[in-house]
N, C-alpha and C positions, 0 to 999 in steps of 0.2 A: 897696822894700816887701818885707819878709822873708816875707810870706804869698803872694807871687806866684812862680810857677814858670814859667820860659820853657821851653816844651815842643816847639814845632814851628816850622819856618821854611820859607819859600817865596821863591824869587828870580825876579823878572821878567827878561826878556831884556835890558832896559836897565840891569840891575844893582840895581834897587831890591829891598830885602829887607823882607818882612813877617814878624813874629814873633807866633805865637799862644801864649797863656798859659793857665795854670790857677790860679785863685784858691783858696786854702785858708784864708781868714780865719775866725776863730772866730765873728765876728758875722755872722749870715746876711745882713743888709742890705748890709754891706760886700762880702761875697762876691758877692752878686747884682749889685752895681753896678760891680764891678771890670772894667777893660778886657779885652776878648777878644783884640784885635789891636793891635799897635804897628808903626810903620814905623821902620826903622833909618836914621838920618840923621846929619849932621855933629854934632848936639848929643846924640846917643844915641838911645834909644827914645822915640818920640813916640806916646802912646796915641791910637787912633782911636775916636771916639765915634759911635754911631748917633744918629739924631734923638731928641729928648726923648721919653720915654715908652717907648722900645724898650729892654728889658732883655735882655741876652744871657747873663746868669747867670754870667759870668766863667770859663767852663770850655770850652776848645777841645779837641776830639778830634783835629783835624788842620787843615792849611791847604795850599792849592795856588794856583798862578798859572795862569790860563787866558787865553791871548792874546785880546785883543778883549773880554774880560769882566772882567779884573782879578783881584784876590785873593778867594778864597772860603774861609771858615773854617766848620768845623762847631761850632755852639754846642750842645754835647751836652745840657746841662741845660735849655736853653731849647727844645730840639726843633726847631731850624731851621738853615738855612745862612745865613750873613751875607756879603754881597758889598761890596767896596770897590774903587774905581778905584786905579790905581797911584799916584796923587797923594794918596790918602787920603780922597777923597770917598766918602760913603755911597752905595751903588747899590741897596740893598734886601735883601730876605730871602725865603727859601722855607721852607715847613714841611717838616720831615723828623724825625719822632719819633726821639729818641736818636741824632741825627746824629753820625756818627763818622768813619770813614775816607773820604778823598777822594783820587782819582787823576786826573791830567791828563797828556795827551800832545798837544802842539799845541793845537788848539782843541777837541779831544774831552775830555770829562771825565765822571766819575761820582762819586757820593757814596752811601754806605750808612748806614742807621741800624742800630745793633746789635740792634734788635728786628725787623729786616726793613724793607723799603721802600728804594727807590733813586730818585735824581734824577740827571739828566745828559743829555748829548748825545753820541751816538756816531754816526759816519758821517753827520753832518749831520741826524740825526733824533732826536727825544726818545726816551728809553728807554720801552719798552712793558712790559706786564704780565708777560712771561716772566721778568723779572728781579726781580719783586716780593718774592721771599723771600730774595734775596741778603743776607747778613749779614757785615759785617766789624767787628771791634772797634776798630781804631785806625789802622793804616797800610795803604796799598794802592799797587800800581803797575799802571798801565794798559799792557798789552803790545799792540803792534800788529805786524802783519806779514803 
């Protein structure tokens, strides 16, 4: 599809690779319905679909792998995070307006919306209000130490 741009990749420890994309179709309905994430397998990229009725708007700001939680992609235009298991099963979604950068280190992760707002789990606990105004545009790295 010449209107799909492969933009971000994440690798699980078992070697599985998820690729997040950005759709730039000229027809809005095609752009909104475009796949957000695909798994790389022996037959090439296999698009992952959320359950019927869930539109992820075809534009990923980032993707990461979180052990025990699977792959998470930021569906920027849809304003949410989308989760898939390593085998491609849909796991669900979380609201995050203008979801963008995602960072993961081991089982710790965080995601930022580029208009503020954060979701994640650090040191075994959900993020609290002190990080509410954190804003990243696209990519992030979680540093520990």
